N, C-alpha and C positions, 0 to 999 in steps of 0.2 A: 504493500500500500504506500502511495506517495505520502511524504511527510506533510504535505499541504492539507491532507484530510484527517490528520491526527489531532485530537483535542486534548487540552490539559486534564490532568487527573481529577482536579476539583470539579470539572464539568461532567465527568464520567461517573460520579458516585451513583451507584445503582438505586433503583426504587424497589423496596421490599414489602410494600403494602399497597392495597388498592384504595383509591379515593372513593369515599362514600358521598359523592356529589349528589345534590338534589335533582330530582326529575320533575319538571314543571309540566302539568297537563294543561294545554291551551284550549281544550274544547269549550270549557265554560266561558273563557274570555270571548271567543268568537260568537257564542250564543248571547252574550250580554248579561250573563249571570253575575250579579254584583258580588254575591258571596264567594263564588269561584274566583272572580277577579281579585278580590281582597286576599284570598288564600294564595293565589299565584304570586301576587306582588310581595307578600310576606316571605315566601320561600326564596324569591329572587333577592330580596333585601338581605336576608341572612347569608346567602351565598356570596353576594357582592361585597359585604362587609368582611368576609373571611378570606376569600381567594379570587373572586371575580369570575367564577366558572359554574355553569350548570348545563343540563340537557333539557330539551323540550320534546314532548310527544303530542300527538294529535295537533300537529302544527299546520295542517292544511295544505302542505306541499304534496303534489301528486307523486306517489312512490315510483310510478312508472317513469316519470320525468327524471327523477334522481337516478334510476337505473340506466336510462338512456344517456344521461350526462356521463356516467361512469364508463359506459360502452364506448362513447366517442373519445373519452380521455384515453382509454386502453388502446384504441386504434391509432391515436396520435403517437403515444410513447413507444409503440411497437414499430414505428417507421424506422428505416435506416437512418443513421446519424446524419448523412448528407441531406436527407429530406427535412429533418427537423431543423437543421441549421439554416434552412431557407427562411425560417421565421426567427432567426436568432435575435435575442435582445441586444440592441445597440447601446453603446456607452451613452449614459444620460437619459435613456428611455426606461419607462416602467414596463413596457409591453414587449412580449415575445418569449422565445424559448431560451432557457438557461440551463447549463449543466454544471451543477455544483457552485454556481455563482463565481466561477473562476475568472470571469470578466471584471469582477468587482473586488475580490479579496485575494490575498496572497497566502493566507494561512487559515487554519480552522475552517476548511471548506466543508459545507454540508454534503452528506452522501445522498444526493437526490437530484432529480431533474424537475424543472417547473415550466409551465406555460401560463403566462399572465396577460390579461387584457382588461381594458376599462369598460364600464357600463354607465351610461347616462341616458335615461329614457327621454330626456328633453332634447336630445340631438336627433337629426334625421336618420342617422345610422348609429343606434345606441351602443353597439359593441363592435362595430366595424365588421359586419358579416363578410364583407369583401376581403377582410384580413385572411380568412381561411380559404376562400375560393381563389383569390388572385395569387396567393403564395403557394398553396398546396394542391390546387386544381379543383375541378368541379366535383370530384368525389367528396370534398370536404365542405361543400356548400351547406349540406344538411347539418354539419357540425355547428356552423354559425347560428342556424335557426334554433337548434336545441339549446345552445347556451344563451340565446336571447330569451327564450321561455324560462330557462332556469334562473337567470339573473332577475327577470321580472318577479318570479315567485320569491326569491330571496330578499329582494328589496321590499316587497310587500310585507313579508314576515318580519324583517328587521324594523320596519316602522311600527308594527304592532308591539314588538318587544320594547321599543322606545316608549310607547304609551305605558306599559307596565313598569318600566324603570322610573318614569315620572311619578306614577302613582306611589311607587315604593318609597320615593324620596319626599313625598308630600308636596310636590309642585304641580302646576297646572298640567292636566293630562296630555294636552296637545303640544306642550312646550318643545320637547325634544323631537317629536314627530315633524313639526313644521320646520325645525332647524335643519333636518336632514332630507326633506322631501326633494329639494332641487340639487342634491349633491351628485358627484360622479364617483361611483364605487369601483372597487377592484375585484376581479375574479381571477383565481389562481388554481390551476390543476397541479397537484404534487404527485410525483412518482418516486418511490424509494426502492431502488434495486436491491437484491440480495447482496450481502457484504461478507467476504471471507474472514474479516477480522472486525466484527461488530463491536467488540469491547474497546476499540481504539478510536472510534469515531461516533458522530451523531448525524441523524437525518436532518435535524434542525437543532441548532444550538439554543441554550437558555435565553429567552427574550420575552419581552412584553410587546404586543402589537402596538405600533404607534397610531393605528387607526382607532375608530370609536367602538366598533362592535364586529366580532367575527362569528360567522355561522359556518360550521364545518360539518361535512358529512364524511366520515371515515369508513373504510371497508371493515371487514371482520377480522383482519389480521392483528390489529392492536399495535401500539407503539407510542401513542400520545401519553405524555406525563405532565402532571401539574405539581408545582411546588406549594405545599400547604403544611402548616404546623412544623415548619423548619426542616421538612424532608420531601424528597421526590416521591410522588405517588402515581401509580398507573391508573389509566382511565380505560375501563372495560368498554369495548364497543357495544352499543345497544341497538338491536335491530329496529329500524324505522325511526330512530331518534336522531335529532340534530344537536350538535355540540355548540354551545354559546359561550363566548368569553368576552369580557370587558377589555378594551384597549386604553392606551394613554389619553387619547383625545376625550373619551368619555370620563375618564378619571378627572381630567381638568374641568369638564362640564359639570361634574358632581362636586366640584371644589375639594377634591381629595377624599370625599366620603367613601366612594366605592373603589375597590382595588383593581388595578390593571393586572390581569392574570399572567403570572410567570409560568411559562410552559416550554416544553421541548419535545422532540420526537426521536426515538431510538430506532435502530434498524436490526434486522435479523440475518442469520447466515443463509437460510434456505428459502425464505418467503419474501416476495415483493409486496409492497404496500402502496395504496393509492388513497388520496383524499381530495375533496373539493372544498375550497375555502372562498367564502364571499366576505369581503371587507367593506363595511359601511363607512363612508367618509362624507364630511360636509362639503359644500361648494368651496372651492379653493380660497376665495377671497372673503369668506365669512369669518367674522371674529368669534373665536372660541372663548366664551366666558360663561360662568355658571349663572343660573337664575338669581336675581337680586334677593329674593326671599330666602334662598338657601344660604347665601353669604351673610345676610342679616342675622339669621339664626345661629350661625357659627362664629360670627364676630370678626372674621377677617378673610381676606383672599389668600388662597394657597398658591396660586400660579398667576403670572401676569397675562394680560390679553395677548393672543397670538392668532394667526390665521393658519388654516390647514396647509396652505402652500409654504408657510414658514417651516412647519414641522416636517413636511415632506421633503423640502430642500435640505434640511438638516440631516435627515436619515439617508438621503440619497447621495449627498456630496461630502458630508463632514463626519458622519458618525454611523457606526454599525449598531443597529438596534440590539439592546441587551436588557438587563434587569434595571438599568438606571437611566434609560433614555430620557424620560420626562424631566428628571432632576437636572441632567446635564444640558438638556435643551433650554430649560429655564435660565440657567446660568449664561448660556450662549446668547439667548434672545435679548437679555438686558445688557449685554456687554457692548461697548462702543464698536468693537471689531466687527460684530455681526452686521451692523448697519451698513458697513462699507463693502460687504461681500455680495 
């Protein structure tokens, strides 16, 4: 194994217990059952105060659509390398194919391949359907259509979860929903190949997502781990459930009340693993600040105002996302040096 894929021992400490994360049933929320909504928001609050992680069932997303999205992801990652490189992620771009992020980093490379693209339903071509057809050929035109439907479903679900997060924090139910309605989100397909020396590397290193909310569908192989109670804990895949975790942007929007989830992914020697990740983001020029009532109740602001484009630029050009991204970004954004960059 190349030394570029080897991670420090402190990052490779094993997980020896399973996380007993809460499972939130959304059926009552979609029915408008106030008692069920209160129960769901209470469960979410407890999870977000502790580690920022939970799973949802009865989420309203068509299971056949999820299966189709996995099938199209499988078809892409099984292409010859020369074909995948036709959509290679270019320096400075968020979109395209990447193998181990070797184009961005020189060490601690993740043992994975990714395909990323944006989604904005307010654009004429919300995920760039031509991205697939023009670069990979007509056989992949259907892939673009499947991911368009998938992203539409994920965006709708994420806005519903934003309502529950608002209720759990005691702020206006529509506050966060309206904040994210016009945002451009990120869709990423992850492929983790088998690894002959899985004890030396990671599929994804320890980090907190800089985005606001992540909705993940993982296959049944397992590999996702969450840091809680000062130890790494495994997350057992749940059939038909979706994984939700809070990111740094929402941590700032909650004025630090809710935790951005620290997580990682491990790999195995014999099995490949795939996952679909949808990252909810605000519009790039929108100012990220918590609701005034929340700040008033807590007595002080935890983070300065910033825009999503500021944080995105920081993580793409100056800083590799880890467990302290938001703290270091806060120092960077208020420094005179950042204003001139």
